[in-house]
N, C-alpha and C positions, 0 to 999 in steps of 0.2 A: 304611719307618716314618718315616724322617727327612723324606722328601718329603711324607708325609701330615701330619706335625706342622707342617711349614713352610706347607703350604696352609691348615691350620686357623688358624695365626697370622695369615696375611694376610687370611683371610676375616673373622675377628673384629675386625680392625683397620680395617675400612672405614667405620665410623661408625655412626650411629643407624639407626632403622628406615626412615626416608624419606631416605636418602642419595642420591647421584647415580645409583646403580645400583638404585633401588627396584624391586622386583618383587612387592610385597605386593598383596593384593587390595583394600585400602581406602586406596590412595594418595590423599592430598588434592589432588594436582596433576592427577589424571585420567590416563587412558591415554596421551594424546598427550604431556603433559608428562613423565610417567614414562618413556616410551620415549625421548624426546629426551635426558633426563638419563642414562639407561642407555647410550645410544650415545656420549654425550660421555665418560662414565667409561670405557667400553671403549677408545675411541680413545686416551685418555690413558695407560691401562695398557699398550696395545700399543706406543706410542711409547717409554714408559719401559723396557719389556723390550727393545725394539730397541736402545736406547742402553746396555743393560747394567745398568740400575738396577732396584732392587726385588727382586733375587734374594736368597733367604735364605742364610745362611752354611752351612746344612746341605748345600746342593747346589752352592754356588758353586765348589767345588774341582774339579768334574767337568763337562766340556763336555757329555757325553751326558746326565748327570743334570739339568743346567741346562736343556737343550733339552727334555727330557721334562717337567720341572716347568712350564716356561713354556707348552708346548703344552697340558698338562692345565689349567693355570690359565686360559689364553685360551679354551679350549674350553668350560669351565664358564661363564665370563662371557658368551661368545657365545651359549650356549643360553639364558641369562637374557635377553639382549637380544632374541633371536628370539621368546621367549615374550611379552615385552612388545610386540614389533612385531605379533605376531598378535592380541593383545588390542586394540592400537590400531587395527589394520585392521578388526576386527569392529565396534568402536565407530564407526569412520568410516563403514562401510557402513550401520549402523543409523541414523545421522544423515542419510545421503545421500537417503533417500526424501523427506524434507521439503524438501530443497533442490531436488530434481527437480520436485516438485509446485509449488513457488514459481516455478521457472523456466518451467514450462508455463503457469501462470496469468499470469505476467509477459508472456509472448508474446501471450496473449489481450488483455491490456490494451494492449500496443503496437499490435496489430491494430485495436482499437477506436479508439485515438487517431488512427491513420492514416486510418481510414475517416471519422472525424468531421472531420478536416482537409480531406480530399479532397471531402467532401460540402458544404463551404462554397461557395455559389454554384451548384453542380450539383444540390444537394438529395439527401435520403436516399431510396434506392430499394430495391426488393425484392432486388436483387443483393447490396447491402451487408448487408441483414438475413440473407440466406441464408449469406453468408460468415461472419458473426458466429455464427450458430447452429451452423454446421459446426465452427467453432473451439471453441465451448463443448462440443459433443459429444465431439470428440477430446480436449479437456482433461479432461473428466469421466472418459472411459475410461482415460486415462493415470494420472489421480489414483487411481482405483479399483485399477488394477494396481499402482501404487506402494504402496498400503496393504497389499495382500495379499502383496507381496514386499518389505516394508519391512526385513526382516532381511538381504536380499541386494542392496540398492542401489536399491530402488524401481523406477521405470520403466526404469532401466538394467540390471536383472537379466537380461533376455533377451540383452543384448549382452556380458555378462561370460562369458568362456570358462571351461572346466574348470580351467585353470591360474590362475584368479583375475586375469586380465588382460582389458582391453578388447579385443574382437575386431574387427578392421577389417572383415572380410567381413560380420559380423552387423550392425555399426553402419551400414554402407552400405546393406545390404538393408532395415534398419528405417527408415532415412530415406526410401527410395523407397516403402516400404509406407505410411508416414504421409502423404506427399505425394499418393499415389494415392487413399488413403482420404479425405483431405480434399477432393480434387477431386470424387470421386463424391458425397460428402455435400453439397457445394456445388450440384452439379447436381440432386440430389434435392430440396434446399430450393427451388431455383428452379422445379423441376417442380411441387412442391406448391403454389406460389404462382401459377403460370401460370393464366390464365383462358381463353385462346383455344386452339383446336385447332392452329393454325399454330405458335404459340409452343411448345406441348408437343411437337409433332412435331420442331421444330428442336432442342429440348433432348435428346430421345431420340436423334436422329441424331448428336448430339455425342458419344455413346458408341460410335458405330460403329467397327469395327476399322480401317477405311480412314483415319480421322482420328487415332486413337491407336495406330497400329501401332508407331511408334517407342517410345512410352512403355511399351506392353505388352511389347515385346521386351526392353527394358532391365530392366524389373521382373522378368521371367522369368529373365533371365541372372544378375542379381545375387543373386536368391534361390537359384538353382541353385548358384552359386559358394559361397554361405554354407554350404549343406548339404554340398557336395562337399569343401570345405576341412575341415570337421569330420571327415568320413569319412577323408580322406587323412591328416590329422594323427593321428587315433586309430590307424589301421592302422600308420603309421610308428613310433609310440611303442610299440605292442605288438610290432612286429617288430624293435625295438631299433635302428632306423635313424634315430631322432630322439630327442634327449634333452630332456625337459621337466621343469622345476623350477617349482613353484607360487610365485607372488608373495605378498607380505604383503597387498597390497590393489591394486585396479585404479587406473590413472591415465590421464588423457586422453592423455598422451604415448605410451601403448601403441598408439594408432592409427597412429603414424608411425614406430615403432621396433621393433626385434626384442626378444627376451627379455632380452638383455643391456643394453638401453637405448641401443644405437647406432641411428642413423637407418637405416631400411631403404628402399631405392629402390622395391621393389615395393609396399610398403604406402603409401609417400608418394605415388607417382604415381596409385595407385588412389583414394586419398582425395581428392586434389586434382581429378582429372578428374571424379569423381562429384559433388563439391561444385559445380564449375562447371556441370555439367549440371543439377543440382538448382536452382541459382539461375536458370538459363534457363527451366526448367519452371515455377518459381514466377512469374517475370515474365510468361511466356506465359499462365499461368492467370489472372493479374490483368488482362491485356489482353483475353483471350477467355474469360470465365467461363461461356460457354455450351457448352463442349466440353472434353474431356480435353486436357491440354497436348500439342500435336502437335510432338514433337521431330523436328527435321530428321534425315534418315537419316545425314547426315554426322556430326552430333553423336552420334547413337546408335551409329554404327560406331566412333567414338572411344572411347566407353564400353566397347564390346565388346572392343576391342583392349586397353584398360587392364585389363579383367577377365581376359582370357586371359593377360596378362603376370603379373598377381598370382597366378593359379592355377599357372602354370609355376614361379614363384618358390617356391611352397609345395612343389611336387614336388622342387625342386632343393635346398632348404635341408636342413641337418642332415648326418648321417653318423655311423657308429659310431666310438667311440674306438679307437685302435690303438696297440699297443706296437711300436716299431721295434727297439729294442735295450736291453740292460741292461749297464751297466759298473760297475766298482768306483769309488766316489767317493773321490778321493785329495786329502787336504789338502796345502797347500804344505809341502814338506820330508819328506813321507812317502815310503817306498820303494815301488817298483812291485811288484806281486805279485798272486796270484789272489784271488778272493773267498773269504773265510772267515767263519765265524760271529762276529758282533760288528762286522763291517765295515758301512759305509754303501754302499748301491748306488744308482746313479742310473738311473732308468727314463726313457728318451727315447721320445717318440711325439707324439701329437696327440689333442685332444679330451678331456683328462683333467678339465677344468673345464667343465661344461655352461653354456650361456648362462643368465644370471640366478643362477648359483651362486657369485658372487664374494664373498659375505659369509662371515664366519669360521665361522658355524655350518654352512654348506653345505660349505666347504672341509674342515672337520674330519670330515665323513662319508666322505671318500675313503679307500678301503681297498686295500691291496696284498696279494694272496694269494700267499705263497711256499710252494710245496708244499701242505701241509695247514694251514699257519698263516696266520691273518689278522693283518696288521700295520696298525695305524692310522697314517696319514700324519701326521707331526708338523707343527704350525704353527710356522714360523720367521718371526718378525716382522722387518720393516725399516721405517724411517720412511715412513709413508704407505701401507703395505700389507704383503704377505707375500711372502717369497722362496720359500717352499715351503708348499703345492704350487702349481704353475703349470699352464697348459694344455698345455705341451710337455714338462715335466720333473717328476719326483717323486724325492725322496731319502728313503729309509727305511733303518733298521738291519736287519741280518739277525739275528733272534732266536736265542737258544741252542736253542730247541726244533726248529730246522730241522736235519735230519740231513745230514751231508756226502754229496755225490754229485750226481747230476743231478736238478734240481727245475724245476718250471714256475712262472713268474712271471706273474701276471695282475692287472690293475687293475680295481676296481669303483668307478665314479664316484658322485657324490652323487645322480645320477638313478637309480642302481641298474642301470646298463648295464655289463656286463662287456666287457673287451677280449679280443683274441686272447691266446693263451699263448705266452710266450717261454721257451725252455729255456736254463738257465744251469747252470754247474758250481760247486758249493760244495766247496772244498778242505778237508782236515782241518787 
């Protein structure tokens, strides 16, 4: 009861309706500003609690009660921040479709200016007209797709994964599909404008497999990798061999990083190699607009090796969380002894915090199952972060509901993946 009253007093003392942690539906600052203010208010509260400030007098006399109250208060605030973050992410996605459409038509304008500049002295010809018409068709198709998928990011909707992150494999495949489609439309426009049989036969032969074998091979491989990666990740998540936590919104950095935001070598090398090959294909198409870009087999082989490395990395990443040992957590000055009801236990292992689950609302979802009792892992703040839980250690109290004797301890992570069971003895 004292903890409840203390929490109510702190909640009512935070200010007006539109204070720093605003979560109301009619915030005049908008979803983005409301989320920014909520995050700033949460960080201030976390650092204050870490420094020992802001504790109500009703719980200040007890270390366990203070820790419980701080954890509950931070969890509640973190859930509000997460709700505001999801609202901001949905609002950002809804606005993204217009930005993607503007970017697509901006590329068309750049192409028009480049063709106009290169036509000075050389004159405007049918090839430039066909290139511009092909760009207009591609831009119109992407704009139409953006409209129908405007709630999911517009033209970027197909490359956003189920975890609400930008997918490297889908983005690479989409880029190759767009370049190939543009090349075929360019050849179709030139074929429609051709007047002589010899010119038409030359344009049709430009689509022969002998000339575009490298391009076709790379396109088939990157599309196959995109499909296979989705299948691999889905099966590993269902098999509890890979932990996936959804993001608030997709970011361009997702193409080069893992779920935790750290740079990933496999994603980085795949994106860089394919970007270089795409630039070469675009230059080759500009120099020889009468055929598909003929990628040299050396460059095509380099893309295939990069794709194989990326796919192998997807097979190798992840792993189930594991509990290695459970020991009694002893404060300095305490006597050694067995684990009893009311003591803190330290669970040592690996994989307790899934990639991308470093936020407070995700950390608060970590649960330790002691026998038949589920114990919420308390949030223990320190300046700049949290001391508990971490990826390798968890500290939780043994509740009074746990009967003395042999019990099993198991951790359930924020991704919902359970660990192995570790047997411990609870003394009377």
